[in-house]
Kinemage of the C-alpha trace (Angstrom):
@kinemage 1
@onewidth
@group {chain A} dominant
@subgroup {mainchain}
@vectorlist {calphas} color= white
{ca unk a 1} P 132.638 41.990 133.900
{ca unk a 2} L 131.457 44.303 131.170
{ca unk a 3} L 133.748 46.756 129.464
{ca unk a 4} L 133.957 50.109 131.208
{ca unk a 5} L 134.733 53.521 129.817
{ca unk a 6} L 137.796 55.388 131.034
{ca unk a 7} L 139.814 58.267 129.760
{ca unk a 8} L 141.891 57.289 126.690
{ca unk a 9} L 145.145 57.799 128.582
{ca unk a 10} L 144.161 55.209 131.192
{ca unk a 11} L 143.611 52.320 128.800
{ca unk a 12} L 147.300 51.461 128.126
{ca unk a 13} L 147.950 51.340 131.869
{ca unk a 14} L 145.006 49.276 133.057
{ca unk a 15} L 144.322 46.929 130.134
{ca unk a 16} L 147.393 44.689 130.762
{ca unk a 17} L 146.465 44.410 134.455
{ca unk a 18} L 142.887 43.430 133.747
{ca unk a 19} L 143.975 40.752 131.288
{ca unk a 20} L 146.023 39.061 134.047
{ca unk a 21} L 144.570 35.522 134.453
{ca unk a 22} L 145.398 35.598 138.195
{ca unk a 23} L 143.056 38.516 138.696
{ca unk a 24} L 140.014 36.221 138.437
{ca unk a 25} L 138.369 38.205 135.616
{ca unk a 26} L 139.249 39.496 132.181
{ca unk a 27} L 137.951 42.800 130.891
{ca unk a 28} L 139.011 45.528 128.518
{ca unk a 29} L 138.858 49.229 129.136
{ca unk a 30} L 137.292 51.112 126.261
{ca unk a 31} L 138.306 54.701 125.619
{ca unk a 32} L 135.547 57.306 125.615
{ca unk a 33} L 135.046 59.065 122.281
{ca unk a 34} L 135.899 62.773 122.403
{ca unk a 35} L 133.091 65.073 123.500
{ca unk a 36} L 133.009 66.688 120.060
{ca unk a 37} L 132.315 63.294 118.475
{ca unk a 38} L 129.524 62.556 120.931
{ca unk a 39} L 127.914 65.952 120.370
{ca unk a 40} L 128.181 65.591 116.593
{ca unk a 41} L 126.443 62.200 116.735
{ca unk a 42} L 123.719 63.637 118.959
{ca unk a 43} L 123.298 66.619 116.654
{ca unk a 44} L 122.893 64.462 113.564
{ca unk a 45} L 120.314 62.324 115.362
{ca unk a 46} L 118.295 65.358 116.465
{ca unk a 47} L 118.556 66.927 113.011
{ca unk a 48} L 116.728 64.018 111.420
{ca unk a 49} L 113.906 64.170 113.966
{ca unk a 50} L 112.528 67.278 112.262
{ca unk a 51} L 110.074 66.675 109.426
{ca unk a 52} L 110.593 70.251 108.200
{ca unk a 53} L 113.840 71.387 106.556
{ca unk a 54} L 116.569 72.241 109.070
{ca unk a 55} L 120.148 73.306 108.297
{ca unk a 56} L 123.323 74.534 109.988
{ca unk a 57} L 125.458 77.070 108.081
{ca unk a 58} L 128.787 78.656 108.873
{ca unk a 59} L 129.202 82.433 109.008
{ca unk a 60} L 129.728 82.552 105.220
{ca unk a 61} L 126.449 80.780 104.529
{ca unk a 62} L 128.017 77.446 103.617
{ca unk a 63} L 125.896 74.395 104.463
{ca unk a 64} L 127.555 72.319 107.180
{ca unk a 65} L 124.655 70.032 108.075
{ca unk a 66} L 121.199 69.450 106.614
{ca unk a 67} L 118.470 66.949 107.354
{ca unk a 68} L 116.790 64.810 104.705
{ca unk a 69} L 113.908 67.260 104.212
{ca unk a 70} L 116.332 70.123 103.533
{ca unk a 71} L 118.389 68.033 101.114
{ca unk a 72} L 115.255 67.209 99.119
{ca unk a 73} L 114.299 70.872 98.915
{ca unk a 74} L 117.782 71.886 97.795
{ca unk a 75} L 117.857 69.123 95.191
{ca unk a 76} L 114.494 70.245 93.771
{ca unk a 77} L 115.242 73.954 94.285
{ca unk a 78} L 111.933 74.157 96.140
{ca unk a 79} L 112.611 77.434 97.927
{ca unk a 80} L 116.203 76.401 98.760
{ca unk a 81} L 119.288 76.319 96.555
{ca unk a 82} L 122.885 75.353 97.344
{ca unk a 83} L 125.392 76.678 94.821
{ca unk a 84} L 128.591 74.929 93.713
{ca unk a 85} L 130.466 76.525 96.599
{ca unk a 86} L 128.012 75.048 99.089
{ca unk a 87} L 126.429 78.397 99.998
{ca unk a 88} L 122.693 78.445 100.670
{ca unk a 89} L 120.179 80.789 99.062
{ca unk a 90} L 116.426 81.067 99.606
{ca unk a 91} L 113.751 82.206 97.180
{ca unk a 92} L 112.503 85.492 98.597
{ca unk a 93} L 111.050 88.628 97.028
{ca unk a 94} L 111.171 87.193 93.520
{ca unk a 95} L 114.876 86.331 93.612
{ca unk a 96} L 117.442 84.046 95.223
{ca unk a 97} L 118.896 85.607 98.374
{ca unk a 98} L 122.210 84.315 99.752
{ca unk a 99} L 122.017 83.922 103.518
{ca unk a 100} L 125.613 85.061 104.036
{ca unk a 101} L 124.303 88.618 103.706
{ca unk a 102} L 122.805 88.268 107.197
{ca unk a 103} L 126.145 87.680 108.925
{ca unk a 104} L 125.921 91.133 110.561
{ca unk a 105} L 122.527 90.332 112.063
{ca unk a 106} L 123.862 87.012 113.338
{ca unk a 107} L 126.871 88.705 114.938
{ca unk a 108} L 124.455 91.089 116.695
{ca unk a 109} L 122.437 88.133 117.995
{ca unk a 110} L 119.340 89.044 115.985
{ca unk a 111} L 116.897 86.571 114.480
{ca unk a 112} L 115.899 87.037 110.826
{ca unk a 113} L 112.672 85.853 109.188
{ca unk a 114} L 112.036 85.756 105.456
{ca unk a 115} L 108.901 84.783 103.563
{ca unk a 116} L 109.391 82.070 100.944
{ca unk a 117} L 108.071 82.687 97.440
{ca unk a 118} L 107.442 78.955 97.031
{ca unk a 119} L 104.761 77.161 99.060
{ca unk a 120} L 106.261 73.873 100.265
{ca unk a 121} L 102.993 72.178 101.157
{ca unk a 122} L 100.296 70.982 98.798
{ca unk a 123} L 97.703 73.257 100.402
{ca unk a 124} L 99.258 76.511 99.177
{ca unk a 125} L 100.010 77.656 102.728
{ca unk a 126} L 102.897 80.157 102.821
{ca unk a 127} L 106.186 79.196 104.466
{ca unk a 128} L 108.928 81.244 106.043
{ca unk a 129} L 112.645 80.879 106.736
{ca unk a 130} L 113.876 81.596 110.251
{ca unk a 131} L 117.603 82.255 110.702
{ca unk a 132} L 119.049 82.228 114.219
{ca unk a 133} L 122.624 82.826 115.427
{ca unk a 134} L 124.329 79.698 116.715
{ca unk a 135} L 127.585 79.266 118.632
{ca unk a 136} L 130.218 77.565 116.418
{ca unk a 137} L 131.840 74.280 117.372
{ca unk a 138} L 134.779 74.364 119.818
{ca unk a 139} L 137.257 73.537 117.105
{ca unk a 140} L 136.003 76.199 114.691
{ca unk a 141} L 138.707 78.605 113.612
{ca unk a 142} L 136.315 81.536 113.352
{ca unk a 143} L 134.536 83.138 116.279
{ca unk a 144} L 131.730 84.379 114.021
{ca unk a 145} L 128.385 82.763 114.827
{ca unk a 146} L 126.962 80.039 112.660
{ca unk a 147} L 123.386 80.065 111.410
{ca unk a 148} L 120.594 77.709 112.398
{ca unk a 149} L 118.106 77.766 109.515
{ca unk a 150} L 114.652 76.236 109.695
{ca unk a 151} L 111.684 76.323 107.360
{ca unk a 152} L 108.159 76.280 108.745
{ca unk a 153} L 104.629 77.168 107.657
{ca unk a 154} L 103.423 80.618 108.560
{ca unk a 155} L 100.761 80.479 111.239
{ca unk a 156} L 97.652 82.094 109.824
{ca unk a 157} L 94.246 83.003 111.126
{ca unk a 158} L 91.313 81.033 109.754
{ca unk a 159} L 90.347 84.058 107.667
{ca unk a 160} L 93.813 84.263 106.108
{ca unk a 161} L 93.875 80.500 105.514
{ca unk a 162} L 90.629 80.614 103.548
{ca unk a 163} L 91.837 83.570 101.498
{ca unk a 164} L 95.148 81.872 100.726
{ca unk a 165} L 93.831 78.412 99.956
{ca unk a 166} L 90.679 79.285 98.009
{ca unk a 167} L 91.528 82.818 96.822
{ca unk a 168} L 88.521 84.228 98.665
{ca unk a 169} L 88.080 87.966 98.898
{ca unk a 170} L 87.967 89.529 102.349
{ca unk a 171} L 84.161 89.645 102.192
{ca unk a 172} L 83.938 86.031 101.048
{ca unk a 173} L 86.199 84.925 103.900
{ca unk a 174} L 83.940 86.725 106.400
{ca unk a 175} L 80.876 85.178 104.785
{ca unk a 176} L 82.495 81.734 104.981
{ca unk a 177} L 83.010 82.193 108.722
{ca unk a 178} L 79.355 83.139 109.160
{ca unk a 179} L 78.078 80.162 107.178
{ca unk a 180} L 80.323 77.812 109.175
{ca unk a 181} L 78.785 79.217 112.354
{ca unk a 182} L 75.327 78.208 111.090
{ca unk a 183} L 74.197 81.677 110.062
{ca unk a 184} L 71.592 81.822 107.287
{ca unk a 185} L 72.396 83.832 104.125
{ca unk a 186} L 69.703 86.418 104.992
{ca unk a 187} L 71.233 86.997 108.417
{ca unk a 188} L 74.725 87.109 106.876
{ca unk a 189} L 73.559 89.741 104.395
{ca unk a 190} L 72.257 91.868 107.245
{ca unk a 191} L 75.512 91.426 109.194
{ca unk a 192} L 77.600 92.394 106.167
{ca unk a 193} L 75.306 95.291 105.298
{ca unk a 194} L 74.623 94.061 101.749
{ca unk a 195} L 71.649 92.742 99.801
{ca unk a 196} L 70.779 89.044 99.843
{ca unk a 197} L 71.425 88.963 96.083
{ca unk a 198} L 75.019 90.064 96.765
{ca unk a 199} L 75.466 87.251 99.270
{ca unk a 200} L 74.095 84.745 96.742
{ca unk a 201} L 76.564 86.047 94.162
{ca unk a 202} L 79.435 85.603 96.622
{ca unk a 203} L 78.272 82.081 97.510
{ca unk a 204} L 78.129 81.156 93.809
{ca unk a 205} L 81.716 82.377 93.344
{ca unk a 206} L 82.766 80.435 96.428
{ca unk a 207} L 81.267 77.270 94.902
{ca unk a 208} L 83.419 77.791 91.806
{ca unk a 209} L 86.581 78.451 93.810
{ca unk a 210} L 86.117 75.400 96.047
{ca unk a 211} L 84.636 72.975 93.526
{ca unk a 212} L 81.496 72.495 95.630
{ca unk a 213} L 77.887 72.517 94.426
{ca unk a 214} L 75.787 73.218 97.492
{ca unk a 215} L 75.943 75.201 100.687
{ca unk a 216} L 76.150 71.980 102.700
{ca unk a 217} L 79.191 70.828 100.700
{ca unk a 218} L 80.765 74.259 100.995
{ca unk a 219} L 80.316 74.416 104.769
{ca unk a 220} L 81.632 70.851 105.199
{ca unk a 221} L 84.756 71.710 103.220
{ca unk a 222} L 85.399 75.002 104.986
{ca unk a 223} L 84.841 73.467 108.422
{ca unk a 224} L 87.546 70.880 107.715
{ca unk a 225} L 90.148 73.595 106.989
């Protein structure tokens, strides 16, 4: 018979009985781990499933748990920094902002989003920090909510993506969309209300910004974005 799980208090009572050779079988009762231990193990497992940085902070902004991606970012100070006291700060608005300052918002059940000054991906796409209130563990001494912190890329429109990645102007981003749709430069000039020479100037600047040398190369690159 395989080992079965019972409450810890039952093991001392039943184990001697089940080891009795006259019973026809020998088994051992194994005590269940406390629920807090099981939940902690599950939480750590789920934490590592996220490819993006994910952290759990207490109400004072101290890091309690962090997945591998978050630890790498904190080690490199790539948008995240953990001070000697274990408190987390993010790079926002040209400075390091300690997340403990948002304890009031967490207590009110409000979500906070902050734009990161540092792009975490190689494509220059902007990232943001999302901070959500989280119920503390059962054994926590404080009733103040914890913080669930995740980092994720900001979802952008195609126009915004082209402007961010290639530093296109608004007009150049619109022109890029037209060229990707198969529109000829003359038709694009008419749509934009400019001269064809202006469109050619924009296309030349777009070649320089993207490292392409022909309209076909430019369209192929932009279509893949």
